[in-house]
N, C-alpha and C positions, 0 to 999 in steps of 0.2 A: 680756541687755543692759539696762542701766538707762535710765531716762527721759532722764537727762542725756546719756548716751552716744548714745542714739537721736537726740536733738535735735542734738547735735554732728555726727552723721553726716549728717542731713538738711541742716544748714546748710552743711557741706562740699560736699555735692552741688550745692546751689544756687549756691555761690560758685566752682565750678570753671570756669576759663576754657575755653570750648568748644574741642574738638579737631577738630570737623568744621564746615564752613561751613553745612551743613544745620541745625545746632543753634543757630545764631546768630540772636538777635532783639534788638531794642532793650532788652528787659527783661533778657536775660542780660548784656549789656554794662553796663547800669545797675547790676545787682547786683554784678558784679565790680569795676567802678570805685568803686562806693559802699563796698564792703568795704575795698578798698585805701585809699581816702581816709579812711574812718573810723579805720583803723589808724594812719594818719599823724596824724590829729587826736589820738588817744589817746596816741601817743608824744610829740607836742608838748606836750600838757597835762601829762603826767607829767614831762617835762623842765623845764617852767616851774615846776611844784610843787617839784621837787627843787632847782632853782637859779634864783633870781630874776634872775641875770645871763645866763640863757640867751638873752635878747632880743638880746644883742650878739654872738651866735655865728653862724658860717657854717651850722651845722646848723639854727638857727632860720630863717634866710633860705631854706634849701633846703626845709624843711618847709612854710613859708608858701607858697612857689611851688608845691609839690606840692598843697597844699590849694586854692589858687586854680585850678590847672589841673584837678584832679579835680572840684571843685564846678562850675566853668565848663562842663566837658564834660557833666556831668550835667544842668545847667540847659538847655543847648542841646538835648540829646537829649530831655528832657521836653517842651520847647516844640515841637520837631519832631513828637514823638509826638502831642501835642494837636492840632496843625495837620493832620498827614497821617501816620497810623500806618504805612501801607505804605511811604512814603518813609523814615520813621524806621527801619524794619526793613532797608530797602535800604542806607541809610547805615551801619547797624550791621554789616552783612555786609562792606561795603567797608572799613570801619575795621578789622574783624577780619582781613581779607585783608592789609591794609597791615601790621598788627602781626605777623601770622603770617609774612609774608615777611621783614620786618625790614630789607630792603636798599634801601628807597626813601625813607627818612626825609630824608636830605640833599637829594635831588632834589625831593621834595615841599616841603620847607621853603623851598628856593630859589624854586620856582614860586609858592607861596603868599605869600611875602614880596614878590616882584615884583608879584603881583596886588593886593597891598595898597598898592602905590605906592612901595615902597622898594627901592632897588638893594642887594641883599644883599652885593655886593662892597665896599660902603662900611662894613660892620659889621666891627669888629675886637675882639679881646679887650682888656680893660683891660691896661695896661702890666704890672701886678703879676701877671697871669695868663698872660702869654706864656711859652712854653717848656715848657708841660706843666701838667697838672692838679695841684692841691694837695690 
């Protein structure tokens, strides 16, 4: 195996989303979110380089939101790790369980939105997006 292949294998192992709760730490989540967010950044940069009108597209808006979300999550995790490493690992495991189950996003979103002081029932899709995703 060449050095490049060995490095690629090591990187793939580091960036694999954990399959067992016991393997989850704040660092594993940071690596996985960081890699996904970096890929989004690279795709966005390539799209901008290829088409200067990319700024006016839905893809640009989606990629920008993905970057904001990924970097925001990483910033919060890093700050929590600085403040309380044990709590950061605990949160990482809870986050992993939520993602692994995948069936509680709507319920949690409702709960978190209410806790932020906003009635989720008041939020509607813009008129041009009602009736299905485009």
